[in-house]
C-alpha positions in Angstrom: 82.0 -24.6 -125.1 81.4 -26.3 -128.5 78.3 -24.1 -129.1 80.3 -21.0 -128.3 83.0 -22.0 -130.7 80.5 -22.5 -133.6 78.8 -19.2 -132.7 82.1 -17.4 -132.9 82.9 -18.9 -136.3 79.5 -17.8 -137.6 80.1 -14.2 -136.4 83.6 -14.2 -138.0 82.1 -15.5 -141.3 79.5 -12.8 -141.3 82.0 -10.1 -140.5 84.4 -11.2 -143.3 81.5 -11.4 -145.8 80.2 -7.9 -144.9 83.7 -6.4 -145.4 84.0 -8.2 -148.7 80.6 -7.0 -149.9 79.5 -3.9 -148.0 76.7 -3.2 -150.4 75.0 -6.5 -149.6 75.5 -5.8 -145.9 73.7 -2.5 -146.3 70.9 -4.1 -148.1 70.5 -6.7 -145.4 70.5 -4.0 -142.8 67.8 -2.1 -144.6 65.7 -5.3 -144.9 66.0 -5.9 -141.1 65.0 -2.3 -140.4 62.0 -2.6 -142.8 60.9 -5.8 -141.1 61.1 -4.1 -137.7 59.0 -1.2 -138.9 56.4 -3.5 -140.4 56.2 -5.7 -137.3 52.6 -5.4 -135.9 52.3 -3.9 -132.5 50.1 -6.0 -130.3 47.2 -4.1 -128.8 47.9 -6.0 -125.6 50.8 -3.6 -125.1 48.7 -0.4 -125.3 46.2 1.1 -122.9 42.6 0.0 -123.0 41.5 3.3 -124.5 43.9 3.0 -127.3 43.0 -0.7 -127.8 39.4 0.2 -128.2 40.0 2.6 -131.0 42.4 0.2 -132.7 39.9 -2.6 -132.5 37.0 -0.6 -133.8 38.9 0.9 -136.8 40.7 -2.3 -137.6 37.4 -4.3 -137.7 35.9 -1.7 -139.9 38.8 -1.9 -142.3 39.3 -5.7 -142.3 35.6 -6.4 -142.7 35.5 -4.2 -145.8 33.1 -1.7 -144.3 35.8 1.0 -144.7 37.4 0.5 -148.1 40.9 1.5 -149.3 41.1 5.1 -150.1 38.6 6.2 -147.5 39.6 9.0 -145.2 39.3 8.2 -141.6 37.4 10.6 -139.2 39.6 13.5 -138.2 41.6 13.4 -135.0 39.2 15.9 -133.4 36.2 13.7 -134.4 37.8 10.5 -133.0 38.6 12.4 -129.8 35.0 13.4 -129.4 33.6 10.0 -130.4 35.7 8.1 -127.8 36.0 10.8 -125.2 39.8 10.6 -125.1 42.7 12.9 -125.6 44.4 13.6 -128.9 47.4 11.6 -127.6 45.3 8.5 -127.3 44.0 8.9 -130.8 47.5 9.5 -132.2 48.8 6.4 -130.6 46.0 4.3 -132.0 46.6 5.7 -135.5 50.3 5.0 -135.1 49.6 1.3 -134.4 47.3 1.1 -137.5 50.0 2.8 -139.6 52.7 0.4 -138.3 50.5 -2.5 -139.3 50.2 -1.1 -142.8 46.4 -0.5 -142.6 46.5 3.3 -143.0 48.7 6.1 -144.1 48.9 9.8 -143.2 48.9 12.5 -145.9 50.1 15.8 -144.7 47.4 18.4 -144.7 44.8 15.8 -145.9 44.3 13.3 -143.1 44.6 9.6 -142.6 43.6 7.2 -145.4 42.9 3.5 -145.5 45.3 1.4 -147.5 44.7 -1.8 -149.5 44.7 -4.7 -147.1 47.7 -7.1 -147.0 46.5 -10.4 -148.5 46.7 -12.2 -145.2 44.4 -9.7 -143.6 41.6 -10.0 -146.2 38.6 -11.9 -145.0 37.3 -14.5 -147.5 34.2 -13.3 -149.4 34.4 -9.8 -147.8 33.8 -8.2 -151.1 30.9 -10.5 -152.0 28.0 -8.5 -153.4 24.9 -10.6 -153.3 23.0 -8.1 -155.4 25.2 -8.7 -158.5 24.5 -11.5 -161.0 28.2 -11.9 -161.5 28.8 -12.6 -157.8 26.0 -15.2 -157.9 27.7 -16.9 -160.8 31.0 -16.9 -159.0 29.5 -18.6 -156.0 27.6 -21.2 -158.0 30.8 -22.2 -159.8 32.5 -22.6 -156.4 29.6 -24.4 -154.9 29.6 -26.9 -157.7 33.2 -28.0 -156.7 32.0 -28.6 -153.1 28.3 -29.5 -153.2 28.5 -32.2 -155.8 30.9 -34.1 -153.6 28.8 -33.2 -150.6 25.7 -34.9 -152.2 27.7 -38.0 -153.0 29.1 -38.3 -149.5 25.6 -37.7 -148.0 24.2 -40.6 -149.9 26.8 -42.9 -148.3 26.9 -41.5 -144.8 23.4 -40.2 -144.0 21.6 -41.4 -140.9 18.0 -42.4 -140.7 17.3 -39.2 -138.7 19.0 -37.1 -141.3 16.9 -38.7 -144.1 13.7 -37.8 -142.1 14.8 -34.2 -141.8 15.5 -34.0 -145.6 12.1 -35.5 -146.3 10.4 -33.0 -144.0 12.4 -30.2 -145.6 11.1 -31.2 -149.1 7.5 -31.4 -147.8 7.8 -27.8 -146.6 9.4 -26.7 -149.9 6.5 -28.1 -151.9 4.0 -26.4 -149.6 5.7 -23.0 -150.0 5.8 -23.3 -153.8 2.1 -24.1 -153.8 1.5 -21.0 -151.7 3.7 -18.9 -153.9 5.8 -18.0 -150.8 9.5 -17.4 -150.7 11.6 -20.6 -150.8 15.0 -19.0 -150.2 15.4 -20.1 -146.6 14.0 -23.7 -147.0 16.2 -24.1 -150.1 19.3 -23.1 -148.0 18.3 -25.5 -145.3 18.2 -28.4 -147.8 21.7 -27.8 -148.8 22.8 -27.5 -145.2 21.1 -30.7 -144.3 23.0 -32.4 -147.1 26.2 -30.9 -145.8 25.5 -32.2 -142.3 24.7 -35.7 -143.7 28.3 -35.9 -145.0 29.4 -36.3 -141.4 32.2 -33.8 -142.3 31.5 -30.5 -140.5 33.7 -28.6 -143.0 31.0 -28.8 -145.7 28.5 -27.1 -143.4 31.1 -24.5 -142.3 31.7 -23.7 -146.0 28.0 -23.0 -146.6 27.8 -20.9 -143.5 30.6 -18.7 -144.7 29.0 -18.0 -148.1 25.4 -18.0 -146.8 24.7 -14.4 -147.8 25.0 -15.2 -151.5 24.1 -18.9 -151.6 20.5 -18.4 -152.6 21.0 -15.2 -154.6 17.4 -14.8 -155.9 16.4 -13.1 -152.6 18.9 -10.3 -153.1 18.6 -10.0 -156.9 14.8 -9.7 -156.8 15.1 -6.1 -155.8 17.9 -5.2 -158.2 17.2 -6.9 -161.5 14.3 -6.6 -164.0 14.9 -10.0 -165.5 11.7 -12.0 -164.9 13.5 -15.3 -165.1 15.4 -14.5 -161.9 12.4 -13.2 -160.0 10.8 -15.7 -157.7 11.7 -19.4 -157.2 13.4 -21.7 -159.6 10.4 -23.4 -161.4 12.3 -26.7 -161.4 13.4 -26.5 -157.8 11.0 -29.1 -156.4 11.8 -31.6 -159.1 15.6 -31.1 -158.8 15.5 -31.4 -155.0 13.4 -34.5 -155.3 15.9 -36.2 -157.6 18.8 -35.4 -155.2 16.7 -36.6 -152.2 15.8 -39.9 -153.9 19.4 -40.7 -154.7 20.5 -39.9 -151.2 17.8 -42.1 -149.7 18.8 -44.9 -152.1 22.5 -44.6 -151.2 23.2 -43.9 -154.8 26.4 -41.8 -154.8 26.7 -41.4 -158.6 23.0 -40.5 -158.8 23.2 -38.0 -156.0 26.2 -36.3 -157.6 24.6 -36.3 -161.0 21.4 -34.8 -159.6 23.3 -32.0 -157.8 25.3 -31.3 -160.9 22.1 -30.8 -162.9 20.6 -28.7 -160.1 23.6 -26.3 -160.0 24.2 -26.3 -163.7 20.6 -25.3 -164.4 21.0 -22.4 -162.0 24.2 -21.4 -163.6 22.6 -21.4 -167.0 19.8 -19.1 -165.9 22.1 -16.6 -164.3 24.5 -16.6 -167.2 21.6 -15.9 -169.6 20.4 -13.1 -167.4 23.8 -11.6 -167.2 24.1 -11.6 -171.0 20.6 -10.1 -171.4 20.8 -7.4 -168.7 24.5 -6.5 -168.6 24.2 -6.5 -164.8 27.8 -7.1 -163.8 
């Protein structure tokens, strides 16, 4: 009874306020209608055929494969691709339109819109072939991996030290052979991340893996000889990090990682200035 009384009072207050300020009431009504229009439609409430088209197109858009401004395949093309009726295609496009992913332009087709911020995948626009992207990642990595090296020096196990030593042995062998060191370099950083005993460090490296050792991608796109091939100081820099981790020297490990990443940053910044590759 008490709840009903308070509910009645609330309704009366709203009614009085709306009469006193009808313009505000109309604005509130419009906002409610807009929210309703923008509310995503769950693909659980559509047929499997419609759901399949929605999932494929949405994944292409959210992953960045299909960028804003791109015209989606025509209704006829989608009908043929998925072996469905035009009604099914129209329903799928309607869901994507409701979610704010596409818009229809009369006489032109359906076009992809800019993604809402919450739908953008981290690092989706990362271009590992650009020096500027390599610099962005190195700056970000510095904030994470310096701390990672310090924690690894305090928390590493004996087995993890053995794996780091073996990794460094393989690195030296590859350098002597003149072979690519990109993969073994990445593994070294992953081993350090694992040695922190905090899985988030390793997960972070996994997310940005494509651009974490940018030399492999830049070799084919830049003429700067400084960036071609392995870092000439790589073995020495890894050795200093490894020694500090083995000794349990947190400050030393962080300082060695700082030097390692700062040296890489300096090389890429110099190359960016010289080549204009942005």
